[in-house]
C-alpha positions in Angstrom: 0.0 0.0 0.0 1.4 3.4 -1.0 0.7 6.3 1.3 0.7 9.7 -0.2 2.2 12.8 1.5 -1.0 14.5 2.6 -2.4 11.4 4.3 0.7 11.1 6.5 0.6 14.8 7.5 -2.5 14.6 9.6 -1.3 11.9 12.0 2.1 13.5 12.2 0.5 16.9 12.9 -1.7 15.4 15.6 1.3 13.8 17.3 3.3 17.0 17.1 0.4 19.0 18.7 0.1 16.3 21.5 3.8 16.6 22.1 3.6 20.4 22.4 0.6 20.3 24.6 2.2 17.9 27.0 5.3 20.1 27.3 3.2 23.2 28.2 2.8 23.8 31.9 -0.7 23.1 33.3 -2.9 26.1 34.0 -2.6 27.5 37.5 -5.9 27.2 39.3 -6.9 29.2 42.3 -7.1 27.1 45.5 -10.6 26.2 46.5 -12.5 28.5 48.8 -12.3 27.1 52.4 -15.2 29.2 53.6 -17.8 26.4 53.0 -15.7 23.4 52.0 -14.0 22.8 55.3 -15.9 21.6 58.4 -15.8 23.5 61.7 -13.1 21.5 63.5 -13.4 23.3 66.9 -13.5 20.9 69.8 -17.1 21.8 70.7 -18.5 20.6 67.4 -19.3 16.9 67.0 -18.5 15.3 63.7 -19.7 11.9 62.4 -16.5 10.2 63.3 -17.2 11.0 66.9 -20.3 8.9 66.9 -20.2 6.7 70.0 -20.0 3.0 69.4 -22.0 1.9 72.4 -25.2 0.1 71.8 -27.5 2.8 73.2 -26.1 5.6 71.0 -25.9 3.4 67.9 -29.6 2.5 68.4 -30.6 6.1 69.0 -28.8 7.3 65.9 -30.3 4.5 63.9 -33.9 5.3 65.1 -33.5 9.0 64.2 -32.0 8.1 60.8 -34.8 5.7 60.1 -37.5 8.2 61.1 -35.9 10.9 59.0 -35.6 8.6 56.0 -39.3 7.5 56.2 -40.6 11.1 56.3 -41.9 11.8 52.8 -42.3 15.5 53.4 -38.6 16.1 53.7 -36.4 17.4 50.8 -33.3 15.6 49.6 -31.3 17.9 51.9 -33.5 16.9 54.8 -33.0 13.2 54.1 -29.2 13.7 54.1 -28.6 15.5 57.3 -25.8 14.2 59.6 -27.1 12.6 62.7 -24.7 12.0 65.6 -25.6 10.5 69.0 -23.3 11.0 71.9 -24.4 10.2 75.4 -28.1 10.4 74.5 -27.7 13.8 72.9 -28.4 14.0 69.2 -26.5 16.5 67.1 -28.1 17.4 63.7 -25.8 19.0 61.1 -26.1 19.9 57.4 -28.2 22.0 55.1 -32.0 21.9 54.9 -34.4 23.8 52.6 -36.4 25.8 55.2 -36.9 26.7 58.8 -40.0 24.5 58.8 -37.9 21.5 57.6 -35.3 22.3 60.3 -37.9 22.2 63.0 -39.6 19.1 61.6 -36.3 17.2 61.7 -35.7 18.4 65.3 -39.2 17.1 66.3 -38.4 13.7 64.6 -35.2 13.4 66.6 -36.9 14.1 69.9 -39.8 11.8 69.1 -37.3 9.0 68.2 -35.8 9.2 71.7 -33.2 11.9 71.9 -32.8 13.2 75.5 -31.4 16.5 74.3 -30.9 18.0 70.9 -28.1 20.1 69.4 -29.8 21.4 66.2 -27.0 22.8 64.0 -29.0 22.5 60.8 -28.6 25.4 58.5 -31.0 26.7 55.8 -29.4 26.3 52.4 -29.5 29.4 50.2 -32.1 29.2 47.5 -30.8 28.5 44.0 
């Protein structure tokens, strides 16, 4: 098979461009904003990894999660809140759609057996 000059140029041109692009330095991107992407790591704020592994707290967290999951009135945000049980105290964290949803989830947690409630749910900005 005979290859003419112009049919060889396209693959060679493509290889040459790939080589030049790989030699160029990658674009410099600004670091991500840490205002909302980093959790509050102060010692007074519970995070999910601080969930107690004792049977009582595990059962309490499970009961609250199940009740939240089964509530059809909640938004996707409401269904995905963080639920942390520590010594009978339930901490709720994450975004919700409204103040009414925030209060509804708090009532669910108390009804499910929380002795006390630390409601840290925040209302998400509307899109």
